[in-house]
DOKOLVEX-603951 format. One line per 5 residues: their letters; for each residue x, z, y of C-alpha. Coordinates in Angstrom, 2 decimals. Layout:
N
A = X:Z:Y  ...
REM end
This chain:
691
MDTTN = 50.23:-16.57:18.55  50.35:-16.99:22.05  48.69:-14.12:23.54  48.33:-15.25:27.11  45.65:-18.14:26.01
LAQAN = 42.84:-17.10:25.12  41.03:-20.24:24.56  43.08:-20.73:21.37  40.44:-21.81:18.70  41.71:-19.45:16.15
LYINR = 40.17:-16.47:18.50  36.99:-17.86:17.57  34.10:-17.49:15.15  32.02:-20.54:14.48  28.61:-20.17:15.80
ELSLL = 26.89:-21.80:12.70  28.89:-19.81:10.11  28.03:-16.54:11.89  24.64:-17.34:11.97  24.56:-17.55:7.95
EFNTR = 26.22:-14.51:7.81  23.64:-12.88:9.78  21.15:-14.28:6.86  23.45:-13.24:4.43  22.83:-9.57:5.54
VLSEA = 18.97:-9.99:6.00  19.39:-11.25:1.70  21.36:-8.06:1.24  18.54:-6.04:2.49  16.57:-7.41:-0.18
RKESL = 18.64:-5.75:-3.12  18.54:-2.29:-1.55  16.81:-0.18:-4.65  16.46:2.55:-1.74  14.00:0.37:0.28
PLLER = 10.32:-0.15:-0.80  9.50:-3.14:-2.99  7.36:-5.16:-1.23  9.81:-4.45:1.93  12.72:-6.25:-0.25
FNYLC = 10.46:-9.00:-1.03  9.68:-9.14:2.61  13.32:-9.50:3.28  14.24:-12.17:0.88  11.46:-14.10:2.03
ISCSN = 12.45:-13.87:5.75  15.78:-15.15:4.72  14.12:-18.27:3.59  12.44:-18.54:6.64  15.54:-18.26:8.95
LDEFF = 17.35:-20.95:6.82  14.55:-23.03:7.47  14.87:-22.68:10.76  18.63:-22.85:11.11  18.33:-26.34:9.50
EVRVA = 15.54:-27.38:11.23  17.49:-26.70:14.53  21.53:-25.95:14.37  22.44:-28.08:11.34  20.17:-30.94:13.04
SILQI = 22.00:-30.60:16.23  25.66:-30.83:14.39  24.30:-34.00:12.84  23.01:-35.52:16.32  26.68:-34.34:17.36
GAINP = 28.48:-35.78:14.58  26.89:-39.04:15.01  27.40:-39.26:18.80  31.05:-38.26:18.76  32.61:-37.31:15.31
SAAAI = 35.66:-35.87:17.25  33.96:-33.11:19.21  34.77:-29.74:18.67  32.91:-26.31:18.41  34.22:-23.36:20.00
DGLSP = 36.43:-22.59:16.89  37.79:-26.09:16.68  35.61:-27.74:13.73  34.92:-30.72:14.16  30.70:-32.05:13.36
KEQQD = 32.05:-33.04:9.75  34.31:-30.11:9.22  31.19:-27.68:10.05  28.59:-29.66:7.86  31.09:-29.41:4.91
QIATK = 31.37:-25.35:5.75  27.94:-25.06:5.76  26.95:-26.76:2.84  29.44:-24.58:0.96  28.15:-21.03:2.43
AHHLV = 24.07:-22.72:2.39  24.43:-23.74:-1.24  25.96:-19.62:-2.41  23.06:-18.50:-0.18  20.08:-20.16:-1.53
QDQYQ = 21.46:-19.56:-5.10  21.39:-16.09:-4.36  17.98:-16.20:-3.38  16.31:-17.81:-6.40  18.70:-15.55:-8.33
LLNDV = 17.31:-12.25:-6.83  13.83:-13.98:-7.12  13.74:-14.72:-10.69  16.31:-11.67:-12.04  15.46:-8.60:-10.05
LIPAL = 12.35:-8.96:-7.93  9.94:-10.58:-10.59  10.67:-8.31:-12.99  10.87:-5.39:-11.02  7.09:-6.11:-9.71
AQENI = 6.06:-6.60:-12.93  6.88:-3.19:-13.61  4.09:-2.22:-10.92  1.91:-4.71:-12.31  2.48:-7.07:-9.97
FFLRR = 2.84:-10.31:-12.00  3.58:-13.86:-11.34  2.37:-15.56:-14.13  4.85:-18.55:-15.74  2.47:-21.67:-17.39
NKWTE = 3.84:-21.13:-20.77  2.90:-17.74:-20.77  -0.96:-18.11:-19.64  -3.76:-16.21:-21.66  -6.42:-18.72:-22.79
RQHKW = -8.66:-16.98:-20.49  -5.84:-17.35:-17.92  -5.69:-21.10:-18.52  -9.10:-21.63:-18.60  -9.59:-20.02:-15.13
LADFF = -6.85:-21.63:-13.66  -8.33:-25.11:-15.00  -11.67:-24.89:-13.59  -9.82:-23.65:-10.01  -8.00:-26.81:-10.60
ETELL = -11.24:-29.26:-11.08  -13.06:-27.18:-8.31  -10.53:-26.22:-5.67  -7.69:-28.60:-6.01  -8.88:-31.89:-7.37
PILTP = -10.86:-33.10:-4.73  -8.42:-33.13:-1.90  -5.09:-33.91:-3.77  -4.51:-37.78:-3.24  -1.70:-39.02:-5.80
VGLDS = -0.36:-42.59:-4.24  1.53:-44.63:-6.83  4.66:-46.48:-5.15  4.42:-50.02:-5.51  4.70:-53.04:-3.06
AHPFP = 1.14:-52.26:-1.36  1.83:-48.40:-1.65  5.15:-47.86:-0.36  6.80:-44.46:0.03  4.94:-42.33:2.31
RILNK = 6.10:-40.35:5.29  6.49:-36.94:4.15  5.72:-33.98:6.63  8.71:-31.30:7.62  8.58:-28.69:5.02
SLNFI = 5.36:-29.81:3.04  5.40:-29.08:-0.72  5.31:-32.58:-2.61  5.61:-33.67:-6.13  7.56:-37.03:-7.40
ISLTG = 5.61:-37.84:-10.68  7.35:-40.18:-13.31  4.74:-41.99:-15.16  4.58:-44.59:-18.25  1.56:-46.91:-18.68
KDAFG = -0.76:-48.97:-16.76  -3.38:-47.72:-13.98  -7.05:-49.20:-14.11  -5.88:-52.03:-12.52  -3.16:-53.04:-15.04
RKSGR = -0.27:-51.60:-12.40  2.84:-50.26:-13.80  4.59:-48.16:-10.94  6.33:-45.83:-13.04  6.40:-43.33:-9.81
AILQA = 4.03:-41.55:-8.00  4.36:-39.13:-4.67  2.01:-36.16:-4.21  1.61:-34.19:-0.96  -0.11:-30.64:-1.47
PRALP = -2.40:-30.33:1.55  -0.99:-27.59:3.51  -4.44:-25.83:4.11  -3.94:-24.82:0.02  -2.35:-21.46:-0.24
TLIEI = 1.11:-20.94:-2.05  -0.09:-17.72:-4.36  -3.56:-17.78:-5.82  -4.49:-14.50:-7.55  -6.72:-14.42:-10.54
PNDET = -9.48:-11.94:-10.27  -9.15:-9.01:-12.73  -12.42:-9.69:-14.22  -11.00:-13.15:-15.23  -7.70:-12.03:-16.62
DSEGH = -6.37:-9.96:-19.90  -4.02:-8.40:-17.50  -4.47:-5.35:-14.91  -3.08:-5.34:-11.57  -1.84:-8.03:-9.59
NFVFL = -1.98:-11.62:-11.36  -0.21:-14.59:-9.13  0.05:-18.14:-9.86  2.66:-20.37:-7.56  0.12:-23.30:-6.43
SSIIH = 3.14:-25.59:-7.62  2.38:-24.32:-11.19  -1.03:-24.95:-11.30  -0.79:-28.80:-10.13  2.02:-29.49:-12.85
AFISQ = 0.01:-27.78:-15.36  -3.14:-29.88:-14.76  -1.67:-32.88:-12.60  -2.17:-35.83:-15.80  -6.20:-35.63:-14.73
LFNGM = -4.84:-37.20:-11.72  -3.36:-40.36:-13.73  -6.18:-41.24:-16.36  -4.85:-43.29:-19.11  -1.22:-42.92:-17.99
TIKGC = 1.49:-40.57:-19.66  3.24:-38.04:-16.88  6.92:-37.93:-17.83  8.31:-35.64:-15.28  6.81:-33.90:-12.29
HQFRV = 8.80:-32.13:-10.06  8.38:-30.26:-6.60  10.61:-31.10:-3.63  10.28:-30.63:0.20  12.21:-32.45:3.17
TRNSD = 13.48:-30.32:6.13  13.55:-32.30:9.33  14.68:-31.83:12.78  12.60:-29.99:14.92  14.04:-29.61:18.31
LLLDD = 11.84:-31.55:20.96  14.18:-34.36:22.96  13.04:-34.34:26.59  14.56:-36.49:29.26  14.15:-34.13:32.14
DTIDD = 14.91:-36.85:34.57  11.94:-39.04:33.65  9.25:-36.38:32.89  6.48:-36.32:35.80  3.76:-34.36:33.47
LMHAV = 5.60:-31.33:31.08  2.29:-30.65:29.28  1.80:-34.12:29.03  5.44:-34.68:27.45  5.41:-32.00:25.23
KGELM = 2.06:-32.69:23.48  3.60:-36.08:22.53  6.99:-34.74:21.29  4.92:-32.35:19.12  3.52:-35.03:17.23
MRNYG = 6.76:-36.20:15.88  7.95:-32.55:14.89  6.94:-33.75:11.08  8.58:-36.55:11.28  12.30:-35.63:12.57
DEVRL = 15.42:-36.71:11.09  16.15:-35.38:7.83  18.68:-32.87:7.47  17.96:-31.03:3.98  16.42:-31.84:0.42
EVDAQ = 15.13:-29.32:-1.65  14.27:-30.29:-5.20  13.31:-28.65:-8.44  16.58:-27.62:-10.39  14.85:-29.33:-13.66
APDET = 14.51:-32.54:-12.15  16.70:-35.74:-13.92  19.79:-37.05:-12.09  17.87:-40.27:-11.81  14.82:-38.12:-9.83
LNFLL = 17.44:-36.85:-7.43  19.58:-40.08:-6.86  16.00:-41.98:-6.22  15.19:-39.49:-3.55  18.30:-38.76:-2.22
ARFQM = 18.80:-42.64:-1.21  15.17:-42.73:-0.04  15.84:-40.38:2.50  19.87:-41.42:3.06  20.84:-38.10:2.76
NRSQL = 24.23:-37.35:0.74  24.59:-34.59:-2.55  25.72:-31.94:0.22  22.17:-32.02:1.70  20.64:-31.51:-1.49
YLANG = 19.43:-28.29:-2.59  18.05:-27.26:-6.31  15.23:-24.63:-6.04  15.02:-22.59:-9.63  11.37:-21.76:-8.50
PVNLN = 8.90:-22.81:-5.57  10.78:-24.90:-3.17  8.50:-23.49:0.11  10.05:-20.16:-1.04  9.45:-18.32:2.21
RIQAI = 5.44:-18.79:2.11  5.17:-16.28:-0.77  5.52:-13.74:1.85  1.59:-14.06:1.65  1.98:-11.44:-1.31
YSLVD = 2.76:-8.43:0.92  0.02:-8.50:3.08  -2.33:-9.86:-0.40  -1.04:-6.94:-2.40  -2.59:-3.34:-1.11
RPDLK = 0.20:-1.28:-2.52  1.14:1.53:0.38  3.80:3.48:-1.81  5.30:-0.03:-2.14  6.11:-0.67:1.92
FTPFN = 7.53:1.44:4.79  5.65:4.79:5.63  3.25:3.72:8.48  4.08:5.17:11.62  1.72:5.27:14.99
PIMPI = 4.05:4.78:18.18  3.87:7.20:20.93  1.86:7.10:23.85  4.05:8.50:26.89  2.66:11.75:28.59
QFGRN = 2.59:9.87:31.89  -0.18:7.51:30.49  -2.31:10.26:29.04  -6.19:9.44:29.11  -7.85:8.49:32.36
RNIFD = -4.42:8.32:34.16  -4.40:6.13:36.70  -1.14:4.40:35.81  -0.27:3.27:39.75  -0.09:6.87:40.24
AIKKH = 2.50:7.82:37.15  4.70:4.97:38.45  4.79:5.97:41.76  6.13:9.55:41.11  9.42:8.00:39.03
DILLH = 10.35:4.79:37.29  9.28:4.91:33.23  11.25:3.25:30.23  9.53:2.44:26.97  11.30:2.00:23.99
HPYDS = 9.40:-0.63:21.73  8.49:-0.18:18.53  8.98:3.58:19.12  6.71:3.95:22.07  3.20:2.46:22.45
FLPVI = 3.00:-1.04:23.87  -0.69:-0.04:25.06  0.78:0.92:28.67  1.65:-2.67:29.29  -1.82:-3.72:28.69
EFIRQ = -3.09:-0.66:30.61  -1.18:-1.60:33.52  -2.60:-5.21:34.04  -6.17:-3.76:32.51  -5.96:-1.53:35.80
ASSDP = -4.75:-4.02:38.11  -7.45:-6.52:37.12  -10.08:-3.79:38.03  -8.47:-2.21:40.86  -9.73:-3.24:44.15
NVLAI = -6.92:-2.41:46.11  -5.03:-5.22:43.68  -4.92:-8.15:45.47  -2.42:-10.52:43.09  -0.82:-10.24:39.64
KQTLY = 2.25:-12.47:38.75  3.41:-12.72:34.73  5.92:-14.63:33.22  4.58:-15.78:29.56  6.97:-16.93:26.42
RTGID = 5.40:-16.15:23.33  2.28:-13.91:23.60  -0.58:-15.19:21.35  -3.77:-17.17:22.54  -5.94:-14.19:21.79
SPIVN = -3.72:-11.70:23.48  -5.48:-8.96:25.26  -3.20:-9.47:28.12  -4.38:-13.02:28.36  -7.84:-11.93:28.43
TLIKA = -7.07:-9.37:30.81  -5.42:-11.82:33.34  -8.37:-14.04:32.79  -10.97:-11.43:34.16  -8.69:-10.47:36.85
ARTDK = -8.68:-14.04:37.78  -12.77:-13.77:37.72  -12.92:-11.07:39.92  -11.15:-13.36:42.82  -7.43:-12.07:42.60
EVTVV = -4.68:-13.97:42.78  -3.79:-14.25:39.02  -0.44:-16.58:38.61  1.28:-16.91:34.95  4.43:-18.57:34.71
IELLA = 4.11:-20.26:30.77  7.29:-21.80:28.84  5.66:-24.69:27.32  9.21:-25.36:26.07  9.05:-21.86:23.64
RFDEE = 10.17:-23.26:20.24  7.81:-23.56:17.66  5.35:-21.91:19.95  4.50:-24.94:21.83  1.16:-26.06:20.79
ENIGL = 0.31:-22.40:21.37  1.26:-22.23:24.72  -0.17:-25.46:25.71  -3.66:-24.03:24.37  -3.44:-21.07:26.37
ANKLQ = -2.04:-22.67:29.37  -5.40:-24.79:29.10  -7.48:-21.31:28.22  -6.15:-19.78:31.68  -6.42:-22.73:33.73
EAAVH = -10.41:-22.71:33.15  -10.56:-19.73:34.08  -8.62:-20.36:37.50  -5.73:-19.02:37.03  -3.01:-20.45:38.85
VVYGV = -0.78:-21.84:35.67  2.77:-23.39:36.35  5.35:-24.54:33.76  8.40:-23.05:35.04  11.34:-25.46:35.70
VGYKT = 11.97:-28.21:33.89  15.21:-28.32:32.52  15.44:-24.54:32.66  13.42:-22.47:29.84  11.47:-19.57:32.09
HAKMC = 12.94:-16.92:29.46  12.59:-13.55:32.11  9.88:-10.77:31.07  8.46:-9.87:34.23  4.88:-8.95:35.58
LVLRK = 4.28:-8.48:39.29  1.56:-6.46:40.83  0.82:-6.76:44.30  -1.46:-3.60:45.71  -2.64:-2.25:49.14
EGKHL = -2.31:1.28:49.95  -3.42:2.50:53.28  -2.23:-0.24:55.85  1.00:-1.31:53.22  1.11:-3.31:50.64
RNYVH = 3.16:-1.92:47.44  4.99:-3.94:44.72  4.82:-2.72:41.00  6.78:-4.43:38.25  7.16:-4.42:34.49
LGTGN = 10.55:-5.82:33.03  11.52:-6.32:29.41  14.01:-7.33:27.43  11.56:-8.87:25.22  8.25:-10.74:24.83
YHQKT = 4.21:-9.66:25.99  3.25:-9.79:22.55  1.46:-7.01:21.24  2.04:-7.94:17.58  6.02:-8.18:17.70
TRLYT = 6.21:-5.16:20.19  5.21:-3.00:16.50  8.13:-5.39:14.62  10.74:-5.57:17.31  13.32:-3.61:19.47
DYGLF = 13.13:-3.81:23.21  13.13:-1.82:26.17  10.50:-2.41:29.16  10.91:-0.28:32.75  7.98:0.51:35.36
SCDKV = 8.92:0.30:38.69  7.65:0.34:42.12  11.26:0.52:43.80  10.82:-1.62:47.27  14.01:-3.59:46.71
LGEDV = 13.88:-4.15:42.83  9.72:-5.47:43.66  10.81:-7.52:46.26  13.55:-9.05:44.03  11.12:-9.81:41.43
RRVFV = 8.32:-11.34:44.21  11.12:-13.81:45.11  11.80:-14.82:41.63  8.07:-15.51:41.34  7.71:-17.53:44.62
QLTSL = 11.23:-19.68:43.40  9.29:-20.45:39.92  6.23:-21.53:41.51  7.46:-23.05:44.96  10.89:-24.72:43.63
GKVTK = 12.46:-23.34:46.59  15.82:-21.66:47.21  15.59:-17.98:46.63  17.44:-15.79:49.11  19.85:-13.66:47.82
LNKLL = 18.53:-11.00:45.62  19.76:-7.54:45.93  19.57:-5.97:42.65  18.03:-8.35:39.80  21.01:-10.44:38.56
QSPFT = 19.40:-13.80:37.64  20.58:-17.13:35.38  21.21:-19.64:36.24  22.79:-18.34:39.66  24.32:-14.57:39.78
LHSGL = 23.98:-13.35:36.17  27.14:-14.67:34.58  29.14:-13.93:37.77  27.72:-10.50:37.92  28.47:-9.39:34.13
IAMIE = 31.87:-11.06:34.25  32.49:-8.92:37.62  31.59:-5.43:35.60  33.43:-6.37:32.77  36.59:-7.19:34.83
RETEN = 35.81:-3.81:37.05  36.25:-1.79:33.51  39.59:-3.58:33.05  40.63:-2.85:36.03  40.01:0.72:35.88
AKEGK = 41.55:0.95:32.71  44.72:-0.42:34.22  44.64:2.34:36.87  44.41:5.18:34.03  40.27:5.80:35.25
PASII = 37.72:6.07:32.28  36.94:2.47:31.17  34.66:1.39:27.91  31.51:-1.11:27.98  28.89:-1.07:25.41
IKINA = 26.44:-4.14:25.00  23.79:-4.45:22.72  22.41:-8.00:22.54  21.41:-10.64:19.65  24.13:-13.17:20.18
LVEEK = 27.62:-13.63:21.40  28.42:-17.26:21.95  29.65:-18.01:25.65  33.14:-18.47:25.62  33.91:-17.24:29.83
SIQAL = 32.06:-13.89:28.67  34.16:-13.32:25.21  37.30:-14.04:27.31  36.34:-11.43:29.70  35.96:-8.72:26.90
YRASQ = 39.11:-9.80:25.33  41.10:-9.12:28.57  39.14:-5.98:28.92  40.71:-5.03:25.14  43.91:-5.94:26.22
AGVKV = 44.06:-3.73:29.14  42.89:-0.84:26.77  38.76:-0.88:27.82  37.04:0.94:24.54  34.61:-2.28:24.04
NLIIR = 31.74:-1.71:21.75  29.07:-4.41:20.68  26.35:-4.09:18.76  25.21:-7.54:17.87  22.01:-8.30:15.64
GICCL = 22.96:-12.10:15.02  25.55:-14.77:15.96  29.16:-13.29:17.04  31.90:-15.84:18.17  34.05:-13.15:19.09
RPAIK = 37.25:-12.38:16.45  37.59:-8.35:16.53  40.56:-6.62:15.58  43.13:-9.07:16.51  46.42:-7.43:17.51
GISEN = 47.25:-7.50:21.15  44.28:-9.01:21.68  40.96:-7.09:20.43  42.02:-4.27:18.78  40.05:-2.49:20.98
IEVRS = 37.00:-4.04:20.28  34.55:-3.21:17.75  31.61:-5.66:16.44  28.81:-4.10:14.55  25.44:-5.64:13.40
IIGRF = 22.01:-2.96:12.66  19.79:-4.48:9.93  16.56:-2.59:9.58  12.69:-2.07:9.50  13.21:-3.31:12.97
LEHTR = 14.25:-6.48:14.05  16.95:-5.15:16.86  15.76:-6.98:19.80  16.86:-5.04:23.06  19.91:-6.43:25.39
IYAFE = 21.75:-3.60:27.29  24.99:-3.66:29.18  26.52:-0.18:30.18  29.40:-0.07:31.83  31.18:3.35:32.02
NSGNW = 32.32:2.81:35.89  34.52:5.55:36.11  32.11:7.83:34.52  29.45:6.96:36.72  27.44:4.81:34.11
EVYGA = 25.87:1.78:35.18  23.40:0.38:32.75  21.38:-2.52:32.72  18.26:-4.43:30.34  18.05:-8.25:30.52
SADLM = 16.10:-10.80:28.69  19.02:-12.79:28.23  21.83:-12.74:25.52  25.50:-14.00:26.42  25.17:-17.57:25.23
TRNLF = 25.58:-20.48:27.74  21.99:-21.40:27.38  20.82:-18.21:28.64  23.49:-18.10:31.05  23.21:-21.54:32.77
KRVET = 20.15:-23.31:31.29  17.47:-20.61:31.52  15.48:-18.43:34.18  16.35:-15.16:33.34  16.54:-11.64:34.68
CFPIE = 18.70:-8.12:34.14  17.60:-5.59:35.77  19.18:-1.77:36.59  18.03:0.84:35.30  18.44:3.45:37.75
NKKLS = 16.79:6.71:36.98  19.74:8.71:35.29  17.46:10.53:33.16  16.38:6.98:31.64  19.57:5.83:31.59
NRILQ = 20.84:8.71:29.88  18.35:7.84:27.18  19.50:4.65:26.72  22.99:5.84:26.26  21.72:8.34:23.73
DLACY = 19.82:5.63:22.03  23.10:3.89:21.91  24.81:6.59:20.78  22.63:6.53:17.38  23.41:2.87:16.85
LNDND = 27.14:3.73:17.19  27.07:6.19:14.48  24.36:4.73:12.07  26.70:4.87:8.40  23.60:2.77:6.36
QAWIL = 22.30:0.26:8.24  25.28:-0.75:10.02  27.62:-3.61:9.48  31.14:-3.99:10.68  32.54:-7.78:11.82
QSDGH = 36.29:-8.45:10.33  38.41:-10.49:12.05  38.15:-13.27:9.29  34.33:-13.27:10.25  32.80:-11.85:7.35
YQRVH = 30.95:-8.59:7.61  31.49:-5.40:5.57  28.62:-2.44:5.27  29.74:0.47:7.31  32.27:2.81:5.79
RNEND = 30.79:6.29:4.14  32.54:9.09:2.73  30.58:10.51:-0.45  29.64:13.80:1.14  28.52:12.18:4.29
VIFQA = 24.75:12.65:5.66  23.30:9.30:5.53  22.22:8.50:9.25  19.71:5.77:10.31  19.78:4.65:13.92
QTALL = 16.25:3.31:13.81  15.06:6.48:11.66  16.65:8.96:13.86  14.82:7.40:16.68  11.61:6.82:15.37
NENQE = 11.95:10.84:14.30  12.46:11.66:17.53  9.90:10.18:19.00  7.21:11.57:16.33  8.29:14.70:16.96
A = 8.45:14.46:20.62
REM end
C-alpha cells in the first residue's frame, strides 16, 4: 500500500453501507433484554423508519447517479451498480432481522405482558363480531377498490401507502372479468385498532392490524365475485425535492410545486406480503419497472414503522424508560432577569439533561422587555405550534423588529415550514428563506438590547434545532453569551442572510461555506505539527457523520504524526480506523442509547490549552460547502472543561458504545466480566439529577 497517497479508495468506507451499519446498531437495541420492552419495540420501529428514509433519499440518489453516469465512483471506489448490489444484500438481511425480531421475540414478549396482536385465525367469536361491525361502519364506507381493465388502469400508488392487490374470479355487476383489483387504504386510517376490553374475551390490550381486518372482510367489496388472493404491498419512492437554483424566482412557490409531486417520485423499493405467489410478485415488479433485488418480502405488516403507535396507546410506565425532569440551571431561577444572568458570564445548556425552557424564556423576556429593540432567529425544524414561534409573533405585535430566517427545504418538514412562514408573515414578522442553493442550517438567536447609552447583543448559539419536543429526545448544547465580538459576528451573519451582501471578516465564528472547513482543517494541522514537535496533541470530535474527504485525510495525517484522535460519531463514518501506518491512532465509536446523540463538538488539545467549539455542522460535504452553518468557541474555561468531562463519559462508556473496525463493521465495546457497567447517558442524567 502506498501510505503517502491518502486518496486511495481502499482507505474509505462507503457512505451508504456505513448508514446501514448504523441502522443495524439501532435494531440491535431492540434485542437488549435489559431495556424496557416497549422501548425495545420502539427501537425496532425507528430502524424501520430510518430504512424508509434511506431508500427515499440515499438509494434514490444512487439510482439517479447511475442513470446519468454509470461509471461514477463513490469515495470508496464503488460504482452506482456495485453500491446498489451491496446495499440490496445488507438491506435484505436487515429486513429479515426486523421481521424475525417482531414475530419471534417482541410479539411473544408483549403477549406475556397482556399486550396482544391478534391474528385472524385466532379471533374469538366475540372479537370477530366486533371487528366485522368495525369494518362495516368505519372502513367499508371509505374504501374504494379499483378493478383493473381498459377503463380502469393501474392507479397511481402514493409513496409508502398501504395497498392491497386482489386476485378475483367471476364477473362484476356489468359482466366484466377483471382478474385483479387494487385497494389503497386511506392514510387517515390507523395501522393498529384496539378492541375494547368489554368487547373481547381477553384482558389487557388487544390490537389488530388494519391489514388483517381488510383481509378478513374484503369479500364485502366484491359481491358476486370470488377472492383467490389478497396481498398487501407498499412502494417507496424518491422523495428528494429537485429544484433548479438558477431558475427559481419564488422559492416558496417552487417548493410547494415540488411537494405536490413527492408522493409520485420514481420507485426505488417494493415491499410485498411474503405469502404472495410469484405471479403476483412478477406482475407488480413489471408494473413498477423494478428488478428482483428491489423486492422486499414482508412477514408481517408492510408499513411496519407505523405500528410505533403502540408506544403511546399502551399506558405501561413499567415497560418504558423511567421518566425524568430536565434540570433548570440555577442562573434561570424563578423571576430572574435572564439578561442579567447572561451578563455575569456565558451559560451552557446540555439538553436533554438541562431544560430547554431557558431558551424559550430568553425569547419571551426579549419580547416583553421595553429595552429590547430587535430579535433575529433562524428556524430549521421547530413546529408550527412552537412556543418560540408564538413568542416571536407576540414580539412583532409589540412593534419590535423581528426577523426570522426559515429554511423551507428542511427535508420532510418543508410543508410545515411553509405554514410557519405564512403564520409569521401574517403577524408582521420579517421572514426570509435563506440563500437559494445553500440551506440555512445554523442555529442562532440574536437579541439587540438598549442598555443606557449603549446597545448590547445577546446571543444563543446551538448544535440542535429550536424544537421543544426533540430537545427531550436529542442531546445538544446551547450557549448563551453577550460577548461583544461574538455578538457582532452573529449580527453580521444575519445581515448576510437577509441582505445577501458580502459579510466582513468574522472574528470568532467559523462559518460555512466560507471559513468553517478551512478553519477546522487548520486546527487539525496544528495538532499534527504539535505532535511532530513533541508537544501534547490530541483531538476529540463528536458529530453525527464524517464523510468529507479532505477532513478525513487531515485526520489521517494527524494520526500518522502521532496525534491521538477520538471520534464519537453516531451515524455515518467513511474514515477507516486502525490501519497500520495510516489510522492506528484513531478510534471511532458510536453511542446508541435512550437519547439520540446529536451534539457537534470539536475539541483540540493545543499544547495543553484546550480549545473547544460547538457547531451546527457535521463533517459532510453538504454541511461544509452547501449550507450556512456556524461553529462557535466555548471560551469560558469552566464551560469548556464541562464539555471535556462530558466527552470523557462517552469515551469511557462500556455498554452503549460500538467500536468501528477497519473492515467497516462495528462491534460492541469490550467489557471484562468484573467491569462495572458505565453508560455515558445514564451517568450524565444522574449527574444532573443529583446536581
